[in-house]
C-alpha positions in Angstrom: -266.0 -109.7 183.4 -265.4 -108.4 186.9 -265.3 -104.6 187.2 -262.2 -102.9 188.5 -262.9 -100.6 191.4 -262.3 -97.0 190.5 -260.1 -95.3 193.0 -261.5 -92.0 194.3 -259.4 -88.8 194.1 -257.4 -88.1 197.3 -258.6 -85.0 199.1 -255.4 -83.2 200.1 -255.0 -79.9 202.1 -251.7 -78.1 202.4 -251.5 -76.0 205.5 -249.0 -73.2 205.3 -248.0 -70.7 207.9 -247.5 -68.1 205.2 -245.5 -65.7 207.4 -242.1 -65.5 205.7 -243.7 -64.9 202.3 -245.4 -61.8 203.7 -242.4 -60.3 205.6 -239.4 -61.2 203.5 -239.2 -60.0 199.9 -236.6 -62.6 198.9 -238.7 -65.5 200.1 -241.8 -64.0 198.4 -239.7 -63.8 195.1 -238.5 -67.4 195.6 -242.0 -68.7 196.3 -244.4 -66.3 194.5 -247.4 -68.5 195.2 -246.3 -69.1 198.8 -244.5 -72.2 200.0 -247.9 -73.9 200.4 -248.5 -73.1 196.7 -245.3 -74.7 195.6 -246.1 -77.8 197.7 -249.6 -78.0 196.2 -248.2 -77.7 192.6 -245.7 -80.5 193.2 -248.5 -82.9 194.4 -250.6 -82.0 191.4 -247.6 -82.5 189.1 -247.2 -86.1 190.2 -250.7 -87.2 191.1 -252.7 -85.3 188.6 -256.4 -86.2 188.6 -255.6 -88.7 191.4 -255.6 -85.8 194.0 -257.7 -82.8 194.7 -255.4 -80.3 196.4 -256.3 -77.1 198.2 -254.4 -74.8 200.5 -255.2 -73.0 203.8 -253.1 -70.7 205.9 -252.6 -69.5 209.5 -254.5 -66.2 208.8 -257.7 -68.0 207.5 -260.6 -68.2 210.0 -259.9 -71.2 212.3 -256.5 -71.3 210.5 -258.6 -72.8 207.6 -258.9 -76.1 209.5 -262.6 -76.2 210.2 -264.4 -79.4 211.3 -266.0 -79.6 207.9 -262.8 -79.3 206.0 -260.9 -81.9 208.1 -263.8 -84.3 207.9 -263.5 -84.3 204.1 -259.7 -84.4 204.0 -257.7 -87.6 203.4 -254.2 -86.1 203.9 -253.1 -82.9 205.6 -249.6 -81.4 205.0 -248.1 -79.0 207.5 -245.4 -76.4 207.1 -244.8 -73.9 209.9 -241.8 -72.1 211.4 -242.1 -68.6 212.8 -245.5 -68.7 214.4 -246.1 -72.1 216.0 -247.4 -70.5 219.1 -250.1 -68.6 217.2 -251.8 -71.8 216.2 -254.9 -72.0 218.4 -254.9 -75.0 220.8 -258.6 -75.8 219.9 -257.6 -76.2 216.3 -254.6 -78.4 217.3 -256.9 -80.6 219.4 -259.3 -80.9 216.4 -256.5 -81.9 214.0 -255.2 -84.4 216.6 -258.7 -86.0 217.0 -258.9 -86.4 213.2 -255.5 -88.0 212.9 -256.4 -90.5 215.6 -259.6 -91.2 213.5 -257.7 -91.8 210.3 -256.5 -88.4 208.8 -253.1 -88.8 207.2 -250.6 -86.1 208.3 -247.3 -85.1 206.5 -245.2 -82.8 208.6 -242.5 -80.9 206.6 -239.2 -79.3 207.7 -239.6 -76.9 210.7 -243.1 -78.3 211.3 -241.2 -80.7 213.6 -241.7 -78.0 216.2 -245.4 -77.4 215.6 -247.9 -78.0 218.3 -249.6 -80.8 216.4 -246.4 -82.8 215.8 -245.3 -82.4 219.4 -248.7 -83.4 220.7 -248.7 -86.5 218.5 -245.1 -87.5 219.3 -245.3 -86.7 223.1 -241.7 -85.4 223.1 -240.0 -82.0 222.7 -239.1 -82.8 219.0 -236.0 -80.6 219.4 -232.9 -81.1 217.3 -229.6 -79.5 216.3 -229.4 -77.2 213.3 -227.0 -75.0 211.4 -228.4 -72.2 209.1 -225.3 -72.0 206.8 -225.8 -73.3 203.3 -224.8 -77.0 203.1 -225.3 -79.9 200.8 -227.7 -82.5 202.0 -227.5 -86.1 200.8 -230.7 -88.1 201.5 -230.0 -91.8 201.7 -232.8 -94.4 201.3 -232.9 -96.8 204.2 -235.9 -98.8 203.0 -235.9 -99.2 199.2 -239.1 -101.3 199.4 -241.2 -98.6 201.1 -243.9 -96.9 199.0 -242.5 -93.4 199.9 -239.1 -94.2 198.5 -240.2 -95.4 195.1 -238.6 -93.6 192.2 -236.2 -91.7 194.5 -232.5 -91.7 193.6 -230.0 -93.0 196.2 -228.8 -90.6 197.3 -231.2 -87.7 196.7 -229.0 -84.6 196.5 -230.0 -81.2 197.6 -227.2 -78.8 196.7 -228.3 -75.9 199.0 -230.1 -76.5 202.3 -229.7 -75.9 206.1 -228.5 -78.6 208.3 -230.7 -80.6 210.7 -228.8 -83.0 212.9 -229.1 -85.5 215.8 -230.1 -85.7 218.5 -233.7 -85.4 217.2 -236.0 -85.9 220.2 -238.7 -88.1 218.7 -240.1 -91.5 219.6 -238.4 -94.3 217.6 -240.1 -94.2 214.2 -242.2 -97.1 213.2 -240.4 -97.0 209.9 -237.2 -95.1 209.0 -237.3 -94.4 205.3 -234.5 -91.8 204.8 -231.5 -90.5 206.7 -229.5 -87.4 205.6 -225.8 -86.5 205.9 -224.2 -83.1 205.7 -220.9 -81.4 205.1 -220.1 -81.1 208.8 -220.4 -84.9 209.2 -223.8 -84.7 210.8 -226.5 -87.3 210.1 -230.3 -86.9 210.6 -233.4 -89.1 210.5 -235.0 -87.1 207.7 -237.9 -89.4 206.6 -239.8 -91.2 209.4 -243.3 -92.7 209.8 -245.6 -93.4 212.7 -249.1 -94.7 213.3 -251.2 -92.8 215.8 -254.7 -94.3 216.3 -255.9 -95.0 212.8 -253.8 -92.2 211.3 -250.6 -92.4 209.4 -247.9 -89.7 209.9 -244.8 -89.0 207.8 -242.1 -86.4 208.8 -239.8 -85.2 206.0 -237.1 -82.7 206.9 -236.0 -80.9 203.7 -237.7 -77.5 202.9 -236.1 -74.5 204.5 -237.6 -71.2 203.3 -234.2 -69.8 202.3 -233.9 -72.4 199.5 -236.1 -73.4 196.5 -236.3 -77.0 197.7 -240.0 -77.5 197.0 -239.4 -76.9 193.3 -237.0 -79.8 193.1 -238.6 -82.7 191.2 -237.2 -85.5 193.5 -238.5 -83.7 196.6 -241.9 -83.3 195.0 -241.9 -87.0 194.1 -241.2 -87.9 197.8 -244.1 -85.7 199.0 -246.5 -87.1 196.3 -245.5 -90.7 197.3 -246.1 -89.8 200.9 -249.6 -88.4 200.1 -250.6 -91.7 198.5 -249.1 -93.7 201.4 -250.8 -91.7 204.1 -254.4 -92.4 203.0 -256.2 -94.6 205.5 -259.0 -96.6 203.9 -261.8 -97.2 206.4 -265.6 -97.3 206.1 -265.9 -94.3 208.4 -263.6 -92.0 210.3 -263.9 -92.7 214.0 -261.3 -92.7 216.8 -260.4 -95.9 218.6 -262.8 -96.2 221.6 -262.8 -98.1 224.9 -265.7 -100.6 224.7 -266.8 -103.4 226.9 -268.0 -106.6 225.1 -269.7 -109.7 226.3 -269.4 -113.3 225.3 -271.8 -114.0 222.4 -272.1 -110.4 221.3 -272.0 -109.9 217.5 -270.0 -107.4 215.6 -270.5 -106.8 211.9 -267.8 -107.1 209.3 -267.9 -104.7 206.4 -267.2 -104.9 202.7 -265.1 -102.2 200.9 -268.3 -100.1 200.5 -268.9 -100.0 204.2 -271.9 -102.4 204.1 -272.3 -105.0 206.9 -271.8 -108.5 205.4 -271.8 -110.8 208.4 -271.3 -111.0 212.2 -268.6 -112.5 214.3 -268.9 -113.7 217.8 -266.7 -112.2 220.5 -264.7 -115.0 222.3 
């Protein structure tokens, strides 16, 4: 009988700015393990042994995002808000290079204004917002998308801040969710893009003033996104400019990365 391939555990890193938790006692009480800790717990809750999840923060050496760590990571999640400018440009360039080479990236809430998201989008990534407590309804635009599986329509967040259009981003490759708010605003709250070999998902809920990352349906969206963002390639390399010649052979690879045959450039 043919053997079924065993899927390897997804290596996931949650990057958290971890500033509000240190400076605001109410947020520390709301997220006693940090917001990054709550996001980690949600992924583990839904993916179990299917994911190996760790956390790093802004204050770690190299913000925790060393070359070695990124090389072994399948999916990186990013939450930042108050200290975007404190993220070192060299680290941003390193993450950017890994995304182009196949690292999955999930950008959460105010991470829309992070250096890495703006660098990948090539736009200001600015938006309209209102800090007053509002109810957010998240509507599924693509019910067939892997990220929307098991998510109610609408997904209701009783207490959240408002994000609204215009959101200065490139047109998403896929629009998975839009949100509506009490003031009549709408927002593209779940968007995907490809950059190089990497998959990117932006998901807007998750303000530090509310316990959003403990909500099971929000955790389910994030866990779905982690599975979707994995890029399966024999090796992690960025797309490269290369000159080829008629008759030159290029190998094709099996799922294990072994060359199986050559094809001729035409």
